[in-house]
LOLUM-201555 format. One record per atom (N, C-alpha, C, O): residue in one letter; x, y, z. Coordinates in steps of 0.02 Angstrom, whole numbers, plus 50000, padded with zeros to 5 digits. Atoms other than C-alpha are relative to their C-alpha. Layout:
BEGIN
aXYZ ...
end
This chain:
BEGIN
m499685001649938 m472494945750103 m500564994949989 m501094995350020 k499515005350014 k473414930450033 k500625003049966 k501185000949980 i499444996850036 i474494941549918 i500435003850050 i501055003750044 f499624996249950 f474994952550066 f500444995350042 f501014997050057 e499625004849961 e475554937350166 e500594997249961 e501144996449988 e499465002650042 e476594930450019 e500555005349991 e501145003649995 n499514994650006 n477454947449993 n500375001050065 n500975002350065 n499694999249935 n477784948750179 n500514994450013 n501054995750040 i499545005749991 i478594931350182 i500615000949955 i501174999649977 k499444998950046 k479654935350028 k500465005750025 k501075005150021 g499614994449973 g480214951850105 g500404997950061 g500984999850068 s499655002449940 s480654943550270 s500584995449981 s501124995850011 t499485004650023 t481644930050180 t500595003949971 t501165002249984 l499484995950030 l482614943150082 l500415003650053 l501025003750050 v499654996549947 v483034953250237 v500434995350041 v501004996950057 l499625005049962 l483584937750334 l500614997549960 l501144996449988 s499455002250042 s484664932250186 s500565005249998 s501155003550001 i499504994650002 i485534949150178 i500375000350067 i500985000950068 f499675000049934 f485874949050366 f500474994050009 f501014994750037 a499585005949995 a486564931350355 a500635000949959 a501184999149981 l499414998750042 l487724936350212 l500475005050033 l501085004050032 i499584995149965 i488344951550309 i500354996750059 i500944998050070 a499695003349943 a488654940750463 a500564995349979 a501084995050012 i499475004550025 i489654928150361 i500615004149979 i501175002249994 c499444995750022 c490714942050283 c500385002850059 c501005002950060 v499674997249941 v491064950050452 v500404994650035 v500964995950057 t499645005549968 t491554933150525 t500634998249962 t501154997149993 v499415001650040 v492744929550381 v500545005350010 v501125003550018 f499504994749991 f493594946550399 f500305000050070 f500905001350078 i499745000249932 i493764944750588 i500474994250010 i500994994950042 l499615006049989 l494454927150582 l500594999249953 l501014994949963 h499455000450049 h495624930050435 h500645002750030 h500625008150061 d499374998149968 d497454931150490 d500345005949966 d500665010050001 e499644994950037 e498104942850355 e499525005549978 e498915004649979 n500414994750029 n497504959250283 n499744997649933 n500094994449894 v500295001950063 v496324956550138 v500035006049953 v499775011449969 d499954994850050 d496714966849984 d499454998749948 d499514994249906 l500585001350042 l495044968149894 l500165000749925 l499824997749884 q499834999150071 q495884973749732 q500314993749972 q500284992549911 n499665006050025 n496834957349721 n499554993850001 n499774988449980 l500445005750000 l495324946049746 l499814998449928 l499685002949888 s500155002050069 s494964936249589 s499704993150001 s499774989350049 m500275006750007 m494054920949529 m500544995149978 m500454989049984 i499455004250023 i495694914349459 i500464998650059 i500645003250096 k499565001849945 k496774904949582 k500705002549985 k500975001149932 p499334997350013 p498454913949600 p500524994550001 p500454989650037 k499445004750000 k500054904849562 k500495002250054 k500725007950054 h499534998449947 h501164904149715 h500694997549981 h500784991749962 r499315001850013 r503024904449688 r500374999950065 r500215003650111 k499615000349939 k504284899749818 k500415006350011 k500565008150067 t499574994149995 t505304915249780 t499615006549987 t499885011349960 a500404993950010 a503874927849776 a500305005750042 a500475004650100 p499694994549964 p504544945049825 p499575002350059 p498955002150056 q500334997149942 q504114952349994 q500195007350002 q500715009349977 f499894992850001 f503984970950026 f499945003150069 f499565000850111 v500074995549943 v504244983750162 v499655006149974 v499875009149925 k500384994250022 k502964997650146 k500275006350035 k500495006150092 c499724993749974 c503485015750170 c499565005749975 c499345005749917 r500374994050018 r502545032350170 r500425006150015 r500735006650068 l499664993649991 l503305049450148 l499505005749992 l499095005649946 y500424994150003 y502405065850182 y500455006150000 y500925006450040 s499574994150002 s503145082550136 s499615006049972 s499185005249929 n500244993850030 n502685100550104 n500515002149948 n501115002349962 l499564997450052 l503395106749941 l499825007249988 l499355008849951 g500164992950006 g503415125349954 g499465001850051 g499364998350101 v500494997449953 v502035135250038 v499334996449994 v499024994850045 k500675002850010 k500475127549961 k500004992749980 k499484989449987 d500005006850028 d501015110849889 d500164994750052 d500534995950100 y499955005549953 y500925094249979 y500134993649960 y499824992449908 l499845006350033 l501665077349931 l499914994250048 l500174994450104 m500055006249963 m501165060249995 m500224994449952 m499944993649898 l499715005250042 l502175045649926 l499984993450038 l500254993050093 e500005006749972 e501835027349964 e500404995549954 e500294995549893 m499595004450041 m503095014649906 m500114993350034 m500024992650094 s499845006649976 s503554996449923 s500734998649983 s500954999649927 i499295001650009 i505364991249948 i500084992550005 i499984989750059 p499935007249996 p505694973049903 p500634998050038 p501155001350035 y499425002749964 y506844962850014 y500084992749983 y499614989449962 r499845006950020 r507694946049986 r499924995050057 r499714989350045 d500025004749944 d507764938350160 d499825003750064 d499755009850065 k500214997249936 k507304941050342 k500515005150026 k500325010150056 k499484995449977 k508974949350380 k499945006849966 k500005012049999 q500074993850037 q508724962350244 q499355003650021 q499335009750024 q500634997149977 q506924965050301 q500105003650067 q499885009350076 d499864996949935 d507494968450480 d500435006249993 d500315011250027 d499574994350012 d508854980050416 d499595006049973 d499675011649997 l500414994750029 l507594990050312 l499535002950052 l499485009050059 k500484997549951 k506294991150450 k500355004050055 k500085009050078 g499634996349948 g507604996650577 g500255006749978 g500325011350019 k499714993850025 k508285010350466 k499515004349960 k499705009449931 l500504996550041 l506655016150384 l499905007350022 l499855011749979 e500094993149977 e506445031650493 e500595004449980 e500505010149961 g499414996350021 g508225037050456 g500005001349925 g500205006749902 i500054999250073 i507955034250270 i499515005549983 i499665009949942 k500504994850014 k506375044850270 k500255006950020 k500185011749983 s499744993649976 s507175058450372 s500555002749954 s500565008649937 d499454998050045 d508735058750262 d499735002449933 d499965007549907 f500284998050064 f507705059550103 f499665006850005 f499765011249962 l500394993849994 l506575073550166 l500445006050018 l500295011649997 t499604994349979 t507945084150244 t500555001849950 t500735007649943 n499444998750046 n509325082250113 n499785001049928 n500195003149886 m500244999250069 m508255082649957 m499855007349985 m499565010850026 n500164993350022 n508155098949862 n499255000349985 n499014997249937 q500734999850006 q506305103249881 q499775002849933 q499275000449906 q500204997250065 q506235113649722 q500104994949945 q499704994449899 e499875005150050 e507015099649621 e499484994450004 e499234992149953 l500515005149991 l505805086849696 l499335002449974 l498974998649941 a500634997250025 a504325098249659 a499995000149924 a499474998749893 k499954999950073 k504935100049479 k499914992949973 k499544991949924 w500075006950023 w505095081049460 w499284997550005 w499034994049961 v500705002149991 v503345078349528 v499565003249949 v499144999949918 r500414996550050 r502575091549416 r500104997149931 r499634996449892 e499845002750066 e503465084249264 e499884992449996 e499974989449943 r500115007249995 r503035066449320 r500634996149982 r500614991049947 n499355003350012 n504875061649314 n500124995050058 n500544996150101 y499975004949946 y504645046249424 y500674996450002 y500874994150056 d499355003350001 d506295038749369 d500515003950041 d500925000950077 a499544995949961 a507245053349445 a499854999550075 a500314999250116 i500195000749930 i506265051949607 i500224993250027 i500504992850081 k499795006749980 k506575033249615 k500764999550008 k501014996550056 a499275000349996 a508435035449580 a500255003550063 a500705001050096 e499794996449940 e508605048249719 e499824996150063 e500224995750110 l500205004149943 l507625037249840 l500464993950008 l500664992350063 l499555005849997 l508695022049795 l500695001950026 l501004998250064 k499344997749976 k510275032149824 k499995000950076 k500454998850111 v500064998949927 v509675037149998 v499934993350036 v500254992250087 i500105006549967 i509075019550041 i500654996150002 i500824993250054 n499395004050003 n510695011549986 n500575002850041 n501054999250057 t499494997449954 t511745023350091 t499874997850072 t500334997850113 h500185002149932 h510825017050245 h500014992450011 h500144990150066 t500095007249991 t510624998350213 t500664996249990 t501124998649957 n499415004250007 n511894984350225 n500034996749931 n500564996649900 k500045003050067 k511314975350066 k499665004949954 k499165008049974 p500304995150045 p510914986049914 p499304997849977 p499164991949968 i500685000950027 i509114987949855 i500045002049926 i500325007249909 e499964998750072 e508904987049666 e499405003749973 e499465007649926 h500624997050026 h507094992549643 h499575002550057 h499624999950113 i500554998049957 i505705001849729 i499395000949956 i499455002349896 y500624999450038 y503895002649676 y499555005050034 y499465004850095 f500474995149973 f502695017149698 f499314996950003 f499064994349953 d500695002249994 d501005012049766 d499535005749985 d499015004849953 s500384994150017 s500335029649757 s500435006250009 s500905006350048 l499664993649995 l500935047349734 l499465005449993 l499145005949942 i500504994750001 i499815061949779 i500355006650008 i500745007750055 y499704993450000 y500345079649741 y499445005149994 y499075005349945 q500544995050000 q499185093949786 q500285006850011 q499915011750012 
end
């Protein structure tokens, strides 16, 4: 009887501890001002630079041919608030221009061959025709081709 009571107390303590941990995690996520990127969490304290680059995120979706589908997520770095506003204001036009003026067969070929430099160069050309200040780099966050 004594063993059953000790196991019951240990089990109750474990369950209460797990619920308390879940409640703390939920509270932290709710009260946190920014999005938490779990991949960037680390035990090492990050070095903050005053000139750390900021990015505008962009997603492109396109059908390449009858069966193929492309989803491209990229980050476009900006230098200041004015350039950020310019990019955000013209992002829909940039996406539309890229998807409508791009040769779909050529894009499909670049994706199949993993010629990311050609895709980036074409994207940069389109972006820079729309923006006031030129963009020098873009970064792919993900590229899915099915």
